[in-house]
C-alpha positions in Angstrom: 0.0 0.0 0.0 1.3 3.5 -1.0 -0.4 6.6 0.5 0.0 10.2 -0.5 -0.7 12.8 2.3 -1.9 15.6 0.1 -2.0 18.3 2.8 0.2 18.4 5.9 2.3 20.9 7.8 5.7 19.5 8.8 6.7 23.1 8.3 4.7 24.0 11.4 6.7 25.0 14.4 5.5 22.0 16.4 6.7 19.5 13.8 9.5 21.1 11.8 12.4 20.2 14.3 11.6 16.5 13.9 10.3 16.5 10.4 12.6 13.8 9.3 11.5 11.5 12.1 7.9 12.1 11.4 8.5 11.2 7.7 10.3 8.0 8.6 7.3 7.0 10.8 5.0 7.9 8.0 6.9 5.7 5.6 6.6 2.7 7.9 2.8 3.0 7.7 2.8 3.3 3.9 2.7 7.1 3.6 5.5 7.6 1.1 4.8 11.0 -0.4 3.4 14.3 1.1 2.8 17.9 0.4 3.8 20.5 3.1 1.5 23.4 2.8 2.4 27.0 3.4 0.3 29.9 4.6 2.6 32.9 4.9 6.2 33.9 3.9 7.9 32.1 6.8 5.9 28.8 6.5 6.3 28.9 2.7 10.1 29.1 3.1 10.1 26.2 5.6 8.0 24.1 3.2 10.6 24.7 0.5 13.4 23.9 2.9 11.9 20.5 3.7 11.2 19.8 0.0 14.9 20.5 -0.8 16.1 18.2 2.1 13.8 15.2 1.6 12.9 13.2 -1.4 9.2 12.7 -1.9 8.3 15.9 0.0 6.7 18.5 -2.1 5.7 22.2 -1.5 2.4 23.9 -1.8 3.0 27.7 -1.5 0.5 30.4 -0.8 -1.2 32.8 1.7 -3.8 31.4 4.1 -7.0 33.6 4.5 -6.1 34.2 8.1 -2.8 35.7 7.0 -4.3 37.7 4.1 -4.4 40.9 6.1 -0.6 40.9 5.9 -0.5 40.3 2.1 0.8 43.2 0.0 2.8 44.0 -3.1 6.1 43.3 -1.4 4.9 39.9 -0.1 3.5 39.1 -3.6 7.0 39.6 -5.0 8.3 37.1 -2.4 5.5 34.7 -3.2 6.3 34.8 -6.9 10.0 34.1 -6.1 8.9 31.1 -3.9 6.6 29.7 -6.6 9.6 29.6 -9.0 11.4 27.1 -6.7 11.3 23.4 -7.2 9.4 21.2 -6.3 6.4 23.5 -5.9 3.3 21.6 -7.1 0.4 23.9 -6.2 -0.7 27.3 -4.9 -2.1 27.1 -1.4 -3.5 27.0 1.0 -5.7 29.8 -0.2 -9.4 30.5 0.3 -11.8 31.9 2.8 -12.2 31.5 6.5 -15.2 33.1 8.2 -14.7 31.4 11.6 -13.1 33.6 14.3 -10.6 35.3 12.0 -9.1 38.8 12.2 -8.8 39.2 8.4 -11.7 41.1 7.0 -13.8 39.2 4.5 -13.3 41.8 1.7 -9.5 41.4 2.1 -9.7 37.6 2.1 -11.8 37.6 -1.1 -9.3 40.0 -2.8 -6.3 37.9 -1.9 -8.0 34.7 -2.8 -8.9 36.0 -6.3 -5.4 37.4 -6.8 -3.8 34.1 -5.9 -6.0 32.1 -8.3 -4.8 34.4 -11.0 -1.2 33.8 -10.0 -1.8 30.1 -10.0 -3.1 30.5 -13.6 0.1 32.4 -14.5 2.2 29.5 -13.2 -0.1 26.8 -14.6 -0.5 25.3 -11.1 -3.5 23.8 -9.4 -4.7 25.3 -6.1 -5.3 24.0 -2.6 -8.4 25.6 -1.2 -9.2 26.3 2.5 -12.9 26.8 3.2 -14.2 27.4 6.7 -17.8 28.5 7.1 -17.6 30.1 3.7 -19.1 27.7 1.2 -21.2 30.1 -0.8 -18.5 32.7 -1.3 -15.8 30.1 -1.9 -17.9 28.5 -4.6 -18.8 31.8 -6.2 -15.2 33.0 -6.5 -13.9 29.6 -7.8 -16.6 29.7 -10.5 -16.1 33.3 -11.4 -12.4 33.0 -11.6 -12.6 30.0 -13.9 -10.9 27.5 -11.7 -11.6 24.7 -14.2 -8.7 26.0 -16.2 -6.2 24.8 -13.6 -8.3 22.7 -11.2 -7.4 22.1 -7.6 -8.5 20.4 -4.4 -10.9 21.3 -1.7 -8.7 20.6 1.3 -10.2 18.8 4.4 -13.7 18.8 2.8 -16.4 19.0 5.4 -19.5 19.7 3.3 -22.6 17.7 2.5 -23.3 15.9 -0.8 -25.0 19.0 -2.3 -21.9 21.1 -1.9 -19.8 18.1 -3.0 -21.5 18.1 -6.4 -21.1 21.8 -6.8 -17.3 21.7 -6.4 -16.9 18.5 -8.4 -18.8 20.2 -11.2 -16.1 22.9 -11.2 -13.5 20.2 -11.8 -12.2 20.2 -8.3 -10.8 17.3 -6.4 -12.0 16.7 -2.8 -9.6 15.7 0.0 -10.7 14.0 3.2 -8.9 14.5 6.5 -9.4 13.0 9.9 -12.8 14.8 10.0 -14.1 12.0 7.8 -13.4 9.5 10.6 -15.2 11.4 13.3 -18.4 9.6 14.5 -20.8 12.6 14.4 -19.7 14.1 11.0 -22.5 12.3 9.2 -22.8 14.8 6.3 -19.1 14.2 5.6 -19.7 10.4 5.7 -22.4 10.8 3.1 -20.1 12.9 0.9 -17.3 10.2 1.2 -19.8 7.6 -0.1 -20.7 9.8 -3.1 -17.3 11.1 -4.1 -16.0 9.5 -7.4 -12.8 7.6 -6.7 -11.1 9.5 -9.5 -11.8 12.8 -7.7 -10.7 11.9 -4.2 -7.6 12.7 -2.2 -6.6 12.1 1.5 -4.7 14.1 4.0 -3.9 14.7 7.6 -3.7 18.6 7.9 -1.2 17.7 10.7 -0.7 18.8 13.4 -4.4 19.3 13.4 -7.5 17.0 13.0 -6.0 13.7 14.2 -8.4 10.9 13.0 -10.1 8.3 15.1 -8.8 6.5 17.1 -6.2 9.3 17.9 -8.6 12.2 17.9 -7.5 14.9 20.3 -3.8 14.1 19.9 -1.2 15.9 17.8 -1.6 14.7 14.3 1.2 13.6 12.0 1.5 12.3 8.4 1.6 8.7 9.4 -2.0 9.0 10.5 -3.2 9.3 6.9 -3.5 5.6 7.1 -6.4 5.9 9.5 -8.2 8.3 7.3 -7.8 5.8 4.4 -9.2 3.1 6.5 -12.2 5.2 7.6 -13.0 6.2 4.0 -12.8 2.5 3.0 -15.3 1.6 5.8 -17.8 4.1 4.7 -17.5 3.0 1.1 -17.6 -0.7 2.0 -14.4 -1.4 0.2 -10.8 -2.2 1.2 -8.1 0.4 2.2 -5.8 -0.8 -0.6 -8.3 0.5 -3.2 -8.7 3.9 -1.5 -4.9 4.2 -1.1 -4.3 3.4 -4.7 -6.9 5.7 -6.2 -6.0 8.7 -3.9 -2.3 8.2 -4.5 -2.7 8.2 -8.3 -5.0 11.2 -8.1 -2.5 13.2 -6.2 0.2 12.4 -8.7 -2.1 13.5 -11.5 -3.3 16.7 -9.9 0.2 17.8 -8.8 2.0 16.7 -12.0 4.3 14.4 -10.1 6.0 11.4 -11.8 6.1 8.3 -9.6 
């Protein structure tokens, strides 16, 4: 079994000092490739640093909506420089977050739209953060023509109705530990209805540890438990989920195995 953790944060302060050890542990559980996702200048550089140090680690570079208040012309120049590095495979995580954030919504929307345009300039897919902002996220993706570059709805937590809307835009959908939680029934329904050729898996470590480790610090190795949860809800075996999500990540991010 080979698993691709499509969205993690070994560049986070809590994980970065032992990133190599976390990756070794992940490899033992079949998690052989991962994307470290940035959210501001510092975390973008740390993602790139890890990608340069470790084979099979890739970078997703962008400005998180919570950090969008600090995005300006100078930071955009740095972002452009970072996106020119190898191996950057996507722009992210970008999007909207309407849950207890200090960044005003109009700024989030402006920075989100701008980064979609930058992704188009670089011919890169996007990794989208959506927290309590389904309507506006969908509207912006549709208006900006995301189908030209495609992307992934990171840690998808919507119902089947929203699932269909984002799939119709050509987006992939990635499931995190949230899909394993006992009370997230709308997400379980979406898991069952997601086409296998449109699905990814992730940890979002150090956040959202899956069952049976919920409440602990998450790490890339735990992608295995999300794979197993998805397989249970679809009444199939984990090997099938691992294979499809692994191949989908390679395709979306333009990675040769």
